[in-house]
ChimeraX commands (.cxc) that place a marker at each C-alpha (Angstrom):
marker #1 position 127.08,10.30,111.63 radius 0.5
marker #1 position 126.89,6.52,111.57 radius 0.5
marker #1 position 127.79,4.86,108.31 radius 0.5
marker #1 position 124.34,3.33,107.69 radius 0.5
marker #1 position 121.96,6.17,108.65 radius 0.5
marker #1 position 120.92,7.06,105.07 radius 0.5
marker #1 position 120.49,3.42,103.88 radius 0.5
marker #1 position 118.21,2.65,106.84 radius 0.5
marker #1 position 115.96,5.62,106.12 radius 0.5
marker #1 position 115.81,4.75,102.42 radius 0.5
marker #1 position 114.91,1.17,103.24 radius 0.5
marker #1 position 111.95,2.33,105.32 radius 0.5
marker #1 position 110.68,4.26,102.30 radius 0.5
marker #1 position 111.15,1.22,100.05 radius 0.5
marker #1 position 109.28,-1.04,102.45 radius 0.5
marker #1 position 106.39,1.39,102.80 radius 0.5
marker #1 position 106.11,2.00,99.04 radius 0.5
marker #1 position 106.44,-1.61,97.89 radius 0.5
marker #1 position 103.33,-2.97,96.18 radius 0.5
marker #1 position 103.95,-6.34,97.82 radius 0.5
marker #1 position 104.16,-4.72,101.24 radius 0.5
marker #1 position 100.88,-2.93,100.57 radius 0.5
marker #1 position 99.22,-6.26,99.75 radius 0.5
marker #1 position 100.25,-7.75,103.11 radius 0.5
marker #1 position 100.26,-4.66,105.37 radius 0.5
marker #1 position 99.50,-6.54,108.59 radius 0.5
marker #1 position 102.43,-8.93,108.27 radius 0.5
marker #1 position 105.92,-8.41,109.61 radius 0.5
marker #1 position 108.75,-7.05,107.51 radius 0.5
marker #1 position 112.44,-7.83,107.93 radius 0.5
marker #1 position 115.88,-6.72,106.81 radius 0.5
marker #1 position 118.61,-9.14,105.81 radius 0.5
marker #1 position 121.83,-7.41,106.74 radius 0.5
marker #1 position 124.51,-8.76,104.35 radius 0.5
marker #1 position 128.08,-8.06,105.43 radius 0.5
marker #1 position 130.91,-9.20,103.16 radius 0.5
marker #1 position 134.69,-8.88,103.20 radius 0.5
marker #1 position 134.71,-8.04,106.88 radius 0.5
marker #1 position 137.61,-8.56,109.25 radius 0.5
marker #1 position 135.51,-8.76,112.42 radius 0.5
marker #1 position 134.66,-12.10,113.99 radius 0.5
marker #1 position 131.05,-13.17,114.62 radius 0.5
marker #1 position 131.58,-12.35,118.31 radius 0.5
marker #1 position 132.69,-8.81,117.42 radius 0.5
marker #1 position 129.73,-8.32,115.09 radius 0.5
marker #1 position 127.36,-9.51,117.81 radius 0.5
marker #1 position 128.89,-7.01,120.21 radius 0.5
marker #1 position 128.48,-4.21,117.64 radius 0.5
marker #1 position 124.81,-5.12,117.19 radius 0.5
marker #1 position 124.10,-6.14,120.79 radius 0.5
marker #1 position 121.22,-3.67,121.19 radius 0.5
marker #1 position 119.47,-4.93,118.05 radius 0.5
marker #1 position 116.90,-7.74,118.26 radius 0.5
marker #1 position 118.54,-10.29,115.93 radius 0.5
marker #1 position 116.33,-13.13,114.69 radius 0.5
marker #1 position 119.03,-15.07,112.83 radius 0.5
marker #1 position 122.75,-14.61,112.32 radius 0.5
marker #1 position 124.84,-16.76,109.99 radius 0.5
marker #1 position 128.44,-16.96,108.80 radius 0.5
marker #1 position 129.42,-18.40,105.42 radius 0.5
marker #1 position 131.85,-21.29,105.85 radius 0.5
marker #1 position 135.32,-20.41,104.60 radius 0.5
marker #1 position 134.50,-16.78,103.78 radius 0.5
marker #1 position 134.32,-13.45,105.69 radius 0.5
marker #1 position 130.61,-13.09,104.94 radius 0.5
marker #1 position 127.64,-12.75,107.32 radius 0.5
marker #1 position 123.84,-12.71,107.04 radius 0.5
marker #1 position 121.93,-11.10,109.90 radius 0.5
marker #1 position 118.11,-11.01,109.90 radius 0.5
marker #1 position 116.27,-8.38,111.96 radius 0.5
marker #1 position 112.62,-7.37,112.19 radius 0.5
marker #1 position 111.63,-3.92,110.93 radius 0.5
marker #1 position 110.47,-1.94,113.95 radius 0.5
marker #1 position 111.30,1.52,115.31 radius 0.5
marker #1 position 113.73,0.25,117.95 radius 0.5
marker #1 position 115.75,-1.88,115.54 radius 0.5
marker #1 position 115.85,0.88,112.95 radius 0.5
marker #1 position 117.22,3.36,115.46 radius 0.5
marker #1 position 119.88,0.89,116.56 radius 0.5
marker #1 position 120.89,-0.03,113.00 radius 0.5
marker #1 position 121.53,3.64,112.28 radius 0.5
marker #1 position 124.25,3.52,114.93 radius 0.5
marker #1 position 125.97,0.37,113.61 radius 0.5
marker #1 position 129.33,0.97,111.94 radius 0.5
marker #1 position 130.77,-2.16,110.36 radius 0.5
marker #1 position 133.53,-1.85,107.81 radius 0.5
marker #1 position 133.14,-4.01,104.73 radius 0.5
marker #1 position 130.81,-4.46,101.78 radius 0.5
marker #1 position 127.38,-4.02,103.32 radius 0.5
marker #1 position 123.92,-4.44,101.82 radius 0.5
marker #1 position 120.58,-4.13,103.60 radius 0.5
marker #1 position 117.79,-6.10,101.92 radius 0.5
marker #1 position 114.10,-5.55,102.84 radius 0.5
marker #1 position 112.20,-8.84,102.84 radius 0.5
marker #1 position 109.00,-10.54,103.98 radius 0.5
marker #1 position 108.47,-14.10,105.11 radius 0.5
marker #1 position 107.72,-16.49,102.24 radius 0.5
marker #1 position 104.72,-17.76,104.23 radius 0.5
marker #1 position 103.10,-14.33,103.92 radius 0.5
marker #1 position 103.84,-14.11,100.19 radius 0.5
marker #1 position 102.34,-17.56,99.65 radius 0.5
marker #1 position 99.18,-16.67,101.55 radius 0.5
marker #1 position 98.83,-13.50,99.47 radius 0.5
marker #1 position 98.98,-15.65,96.31 radius 0.5
marker #1 position 96.51,-18.19,97.69 radius 0.5
marker #1 position 99.05,-20.96,98.30 radius 0.5
marker #1 position 98.85,-23.10,101.44 radius 0.5
marker #1 position 102.46,-22.90,102.59 radius 0.5
marker #1 position 104.05,-25.10,105.30 radius 0.5
marker #1 position 105.21,-23.20,108.36 radius 0.5
marker #1 position 108.46,-24.19,110.03 radius 0.5
marker #1 position 108.25,-23.50,113.73 radius 0.5
marker #1 position 111.51,-25.15,114.75 radius 0.5
marker #1 position 114.76,-23.25,115.08 radius 0.5
marker #1 position 117.44,-23.83,112.48 radius 0.5
marker #1 position 120.13,-26.24,113.62 radius 0.5
marker #1 position 123.86,-26.10,112.89 radius 0.5
marker #1 position 123.59,-29.39,110.99 radius 0.5
marker #1 position 123.77,-29.31,107.18 radius 0.5
marker #1 position 122.84,-25.63,107.34 radius 0.5
marker #1 position 122.62,-24.20,103.82 radius 0.5
marker #1 position 121.63,-20.90,102.19 radius 0.5
marker #1 position 119.97,-21.10,98.78 radius 0.5
marker #1 position 119.57,-17.73,97.02 radius 0.5
marker #1 position 117.47,-17.53,93.88 radius 0.5
marker #1 position 117.18,-14.40,91.72 radius 0.5
marker #1 position 114.30,-14.38,89.23 radius 0.5
marker #1 position 114.57,-12.86,85.77 radius 0.5
marker #1 position 111.12,-11.40,85.11 radius 0.5
marker #1 position 112.09,-9.12,82.25 radius 0.5
marker #1 position 109.25,-8.71,79.76 radius 0.5
marker #1 position 106.62,-10.20,82.07 radius 0.5
marker #1 position 103.51,-8.41,83.28 radius 0.5
marker #1 position 102.85,-8.31,87.01 radius 0.5
marker #1 position 100.10,-10.90,86.51 radius 0.5
marker #1 position 102.50,-13.22,84.66 radius 0.5
marker #1 position 105.15,-12.77,87.33 radius 0.5
marker #1 position 102.68,-13.63,90.09 radius 0.5
marker #1 position 101.49,-16.69,88.15 radius 0.5
marker #1 position 105.06,-17.97,87.78 radius 0.5
marker #1 position 105.81,-17.34,91.45 radius 0.5
marker #1 position 102.61,-19.10,92.51 radius 0.5
marker #1 position 103.48,-22.10,90.35 radius 0.5
marker #1 position 106.94,-22.25,91.91 radius 0.5
marker #1 position 105.53,-22.16,95.43 radius 0.5
marker #1 position 103.03,-24.90,94.63 radius 0.5
marker #1 position 105.90,-27.05,93.36 radius 0.5
marker #1 position 108.20,-26.30,96.29 radius 0.5
marker #1 position 105.83,-26.51,99.25 radius 0.5
marker #1 position 105.62,-30.30,99.46 radius 0.5
marker #1 position 109.42,-30.64,99.47 radius 0.5
marker #1 position 109.83,-28.00,102.16 radius 0.5
marker #1 position 107.74,-30.04,104.57 radius 0.5
marker #1 position 110.63,-32.51,104.73 radius 0.5
marker #1 position 113.08,-29.95,106.14 radius 0.5
marker #1 position 113.60,-27.37,108.83 radius 0.5
marker #1 position 113.85,-23.98,107.12 radius 0.5
marker #1 position 113.25,-20.21,107.12 radius 0.5
marker #1 position 112.56,-18.46,103.82 radius 0.5
marker #1 position 112.27,-14.80,102.80 radius 0.5
marker #1 position 111.31,-12.88,99.65 radius 0.5
marker #1 position 112.56,-9.42,98.72 radius 0.5
marker #1 position 110.23,-6.43,98.47 radius 0.5
marker #1 position 110.92,-3.34,96.40 radius 0.5
marker #1 position 113.70,-5.14,94.51 radius 0.5
marker #1 position 114.01,-5.81,90.80 radius 0.5
marker #1 position 114.66,-8.56,89.93 radius 0.5
marker #1 position 113.10,-10.23,92.98 radius 0.5
marker #1 position 115.09,-12.67,95.05 radius 0.5
marker #1 position 114.46,-15.52,97.51 radius 0.5
marker #1 position 116.58,-16.45,100.50 radius 0.5
marker #1 position 116.06,-19.98,101.83 radius 0.5
marker #1 position 117.98,-20.96,104.99 radius 0.5
marker #1 position 117.54,-24.70,105.35 radius 0.5
marker #1 position 118.80,-27.80,107.16 radius 0.5
marker #1 position 119.29,-30.19,104.26 radius 0.5
marker #1 position 121.70,-33.10,103.67 radius 0.5
marker #1 position 124.57,-32.20,101.35 radius 0.5
marker #1 position 123.66,-34.86,98.78 radius 0.5
marker #1 position 120.15,-33.36,98.39 radius 0.5
marker #1 position 121.18,-29.73,97.88 radius 0.5
marker #1 position 121.60,-29.73,94.08 radius 0.5
marker #1 position 118.27,-31.43,93.46 radius 0.5
marker #1 position 116.47,-29.11,95.86 radius 0.5
marker #1 position 118.07,-26.01,94.32 radius 0.5
marker #1 position 116.70,-26.99,90.90 radius 0.5
marker #1 position 113.07,-27.21,92.03 radius 0.5
marker #1 position 110.75,-24.93,90.08 radius 0.5
marker #1 position 113.21,-23.51,87.57 radius 0.5
marker #1 position 110.90,-24.43,84.70 radius 0.5
marker #1 position 108.25,-22.18,86.22 radius 0.5
marker #1 position 110.47,-19.23,85.28 radius 0.5
marker #1 position 111.58,-20.37,81.83 radius 0.5
marker #1 position 114.37,-22.81,82.66 radius 0.5
marker #1 position 117.90,-22.48,84.08 radius 0.5
marker #1 position 118.75,-19.42,81.96 radius 0.5
marker #1 position 115.93,-17.42,83.57 radius 0.5
marker #1 position 117.05,-17.89,87.17 radius 0.5
marker #1 position 120.28,-17.41,89.07 radius 0.5
marker #1 position 120.68,-19.82,91.98 radius 0.5
marker #1 position 123.61,-19.77,94.37 radius 0.5
marker #1 position 124.29,-22.16,97.24 radius 0.5
marker #1 position 126.34,-21.34,100.34 radius 0.5
marker #1 position 127.13,-23.52,103.33 radius 0.5
marker #1 position 126.71,-21.56,106.55 radius 0.5
marker #1 position 126.79,-21.82,110.33 radius 0.5
marker #1 position 124.97,-19.89,113.04 radius 0.5
marker #1 position 126.80,-17.31,115.13 radius 0.5
marker #1 position 128.02,-18.67,118.47 radius 0.5
marker #1 position 125.50,-18.28,121.29 radius 0.5
marker link #1:1,2 radius 0.2
marker link #1:2,3 radius 0.2
marker link #1:3,4 radius 0.2
marker link #1:4,5 radius 0.2
marker link #1:5,6 radius 0.2
marker link #1:6,7 radius 0.2
marker link #1:7,8 radius 0.2
marker link #1:8,9 radius 0.2
marker link #1:9,10 radius 0.2
marker link #1:10,11 radius 0.2
marker link #1:11,12 radius 0.2
marker link #1:12,13 radius 0.2
marker link #1:13,14 radius 0.2
marker link #1:14,15 radius 0.2
marker link #1:15,16 radius 0.2
marker link #1:16,17 radius 0.2
marker link #1:17,18 radius 0.2
marker link #1:18,19 radius 0.2
marker link #1:19,20 radius 0.2
marker link #1:20,21 radius 0.2
marker link #1:21,22 radius 0.2
marker link #1:22,23 radius 0.2
marker link #1:23,24 radius 0.2
marker link #1:24,25 radius 0.2
marker link #1:25,26 radius 0.2
marker link #1:26,27 radius 0.2
marker link #1:27,28 radius 0.2
marker link #1:28,29 radius 0.2
marker link #1:29,30 radius 0.2
marker link #1:30,31 radius 0.2
marker link #1:31,32 radius 0.2
marker link #1:32,33 radius 0.2
marker link #1:33,34 radius 0.2
marker link #1:34,35 radius 0.2
marker link #1:35,36 radius 0.2
marker link #1:36,37 radius 0.2
marker link #1:37,38 radius 0.2
marker link #1:38,39 radius 0.2
marker link #1:39,40 radius 0.2
marker link #1:40,41 radius 0.2
marker link #1:41,42 radius 0.2
marker link #1:42,43 radius 0.2
marker link #1:43,44 radius 0.2
marker link #1:44,45 radius 0.2
marker link #1:45,46 radius 0.2
marker link #1:46,47 radius 0.2
marker link #1:47,48 radius 0.2
marker link #1:48,49 radius 0.2
marker link #1:49,50 radius 0.2
marker link #1:50,51 radius 0.2
marker link #1:51,52 radius 0.2
marker link #1:52,53 radius 0.2
marker link #1:53,54 radius 0.2
marker link #1:54,55 radius 0.2
marker link #1:55,56 radius 0.2
marker link #1:56,57 radius 0.2
marker link #1:57,58 radius 0.2
marker link #1:58,59 radius 0.2
marker link #1:59,60 radius 0.2
marker link #1:60,61 radius 0.2
marker link #1:61,62 radius 0.2
marker link #1:62,63 radius 0.2
marker link #1:63,64 radius 0.2
marker link #1:64,65 radius 0.2
marker link #1:65,66 radius 0.2
marker link #1:66,67 radius 0.2
marker link #1:67,68 radius 0.2
marker link #1:68,69 radius 0.2
marker link #1:69,70 radius 0.2
marker link #1:70,71 radius 0.2
marker link #1:71,72 radius 0.2
marker link #1:72,73 radius 0.2
marker link #1:73,74 radius 0.2
marker link #1:74,75 radius 0.2
marker link #1:75,76 radius 0.2
marker link #1:76,77 radius 0.2
marker link #1:77,78 radius 0.2
marker link #1:78,79 radius 0.2
marker link #1:79,80 radius 0.2
marker link #1:80,81 radius 0.2
marker link #1:81,82 radius 0.2
marker link #1:82,83 radius 0.2
marker link #1:83,84 radius 0.2
marker link #1:84,85 radius 0.2
marker link #1:85,86 radius 0.2
marker link #1:86,87 radius 0.2
marker link #1:87,88 radius 0.2
marker link #1:88,89 radius 0.2
marker link #1:89,90 radius 0.2
marker link #1:90,91 radius 0.2
marker link #1:91,92 radius 0.2
marker link #1:92,93 radius 0.2
marker link #1:93,94 radius 0.2
marker link #1:94,95 radius 0.2
marker link #1:95,96 radius 0.2
marker link #1:96,97 radius 0.2
marker link #1:97,98 radius 0.2
marker link #1:98,99 radius 0.2
marker link #1:99,100 radius 0.2
marker link #1:100,101 radius 0.2
marker link #1:101,102 radius 0.2
marker link #1:102,103 radius 0.2
marker link #1:103,104 radius 0.2
marker link #1:104,105 radius 0.2
marker link #1:105,106 radius 0.2
marker link #1:106,107 radius 0.2
marker link #1:107,108 radius 0.2
marker link #1:108,109 radius 0.2
marker link #1:109,110 radius 0.2
marker link #1:110,111 radius 0.2
marker link #1:111,112 radius 0.2
marker link #1:112,113 radius 0.2
marker link #1:113,114 radius 0.2
marker link #1:114,115 radius 0.2
marker link #1:115,116 radius 0.2
marker link #1:116,117 radius 0.2
marker link #1:117,118 radius 0.2
marker link #1:118,119 radius 0.2
marker link #1:119,120 radius 0.2
marker link #1:120,121 radius 0.2
marker link #1:121,122 radius 0.2
marker link #1:122,123 radius 0.2
marker link #1:123,124 radius 0.2
marker link #1:124,125 radius 0.2
marker link #1:125,126 radius 0.2
marker link #1:126,127 radius 0.2
marker link #1:127,128 radius 0.2
marker link #1:128,129 radius 0.2
marker link #1:129,130 radius 0.2
marker link #1:130,131 radius 0.2
marker link #1:131,132 radius 0.2
marker link #1:132,133 radius 0.2
marker link #1:133,134 radius 0.2
marker link #1:134,135 radius 0.2
marker link #1:135,136 radius 0.2
marker link #1:136,137 radius 0.2
marker link #1:137,138 radius 0.2
marker link #1:138,139 radius 0.2
marker link #1:139,140 radius 0.2
marker link #1:140,141 radius 0.2
marker link #1:141,142 radius 0.2
marker link #1:142,143 radius 0.2
marker link #1:143,144 radius 0.2
marker link #1:144,145 radius 0.2
marker link #1:145,146 radius 0.2
marker link #1:146,147 radius 0.2
marker link #1:147,148 radius 0.2
marker link #1:148,149 radius 0.2
marker link #1:149,150 radius 0.2
marker link #1:150,151 radius 0.2
marker link #1:151,152 radius 0.2
marker link #1:152,153 radius 0.2
marker link #1:153,154 radius 0.2
marker link #1:154,155 radius 0.2
marker link #1:155,156 radius 0.2
marker link #1:156,157 radius 0.2
marker link #1:157,158 radius 0.2
marker link #1:158,159 radius 0.2
marker link #1:159,160 radius 0.2
marker link #1:160,161 radius 0.2
marker link #1:161,162 radius 0.2
marker link #1:162,163 radius 0.2
marker link #1:163,164 radius 0.2
marker link #1:164,165 radius 0.2
marker link #1:165,166 radius 0.2
marker link #1:166,167 radius 0.2
marker link #1:167,168 radius 0.2
marker link #1:168,169 radius 0.2
marker link #1:169,170 radius 0.2
marker link #1:170,171 radius 0.2
marker link #1:171,172 radius 0.2
marker link #1:172,173 radius 0.2
marker link #1:173,174 radius 0.2
marker link #1:174,175 radius 0.2
marker link #1:175,176 radius 0.2
marker link #1:176,177 radius 0.2
marker link #1:177,178 radius 0.2
marker link #1:178,179 radius 0.2
marker link #1:179,180 radius 0.2
marker link #1:180,181 radius 0.2
marker link #1:181,182 radius 0.2
marker link #1:182,183 radius 0.2
marker link #1:183,184 radius 0.2
marker link #1:184,185 radius 0.2
marker link #1:185,186 radius 0.2
marker link #1:186,187 radius 0.2
marker link #1:187,188 radius 0.2
marker link #1:188,189 radius 0.2
marker link #1:189,190 radius 0.2
marker link #1:190,191 radius 0.2
marker link #1:191,192 radius 0.2
marker link #1:192,193 radius 0.2
marker link #1:193,194 radius 0.2
marker link #1:194,195 radius 0.2
marker link #1:195,196 radius 0.2
marker link #1:196,197 radius 0.2
marker link #1:197,198 radius 0.2
marker link #1:198,199 radius 0.2
marker link #1:199,200 radius 0.2
marker link #1:200,201 radius 0.2
marker link #1:201,202 radius 0.2
marker link #1:202,203 radius 0.2
marker link #1:203,204 radius 0.2
marker link #1:204,205 radius 0.2
marker link #1:205,206 radius 0.2
marker link #1:206,207 radius 0.2
marker link #1:207,208 radius 0.2
marker link #1:208,209 radius 0.2
marker link #1:209,210 radius 0.2
view
């Protein structure tokens, strides 16, 4: 049996049961395939996953860590069950931030361009929503998106939001100059109660070789 058969099946249940997924049932769902502490090169990982339709694949600079984004569909799920990569592996169900914004009534800028290997950065933000009602959580998230959307229009990016996860988390892959990263990463933290209420990490990444 392949190493990831049970996680893939569990993820399908999580995606189907998620309240957020039920609110946007016609939109696409994705999995961010996090692989850490792995000895294989990007080329070897691509070969292992060659039959999977990969949307994005990134390597952290200076670390054996990869992010691979795939769409949730029957073909990809069957292929992921067969993947056997040794390392610390996590499969994260997500939706596009555009779809979340539209669900909350926020006009969100779409980024149609492909990400470039120039100032490519991953910003991960985990939200502490302990003690908040679902209505309060949605209000805070909506306020954050309203604050962030104008800045995003300046950059080329792809952004995702976890479903079925507590606390929720955002993944923003973005082409942004190094000197602007810290300021961008701080946008909207007051919407969630200040720096103590959010956990933001920044990684510099590159795309897998073509």
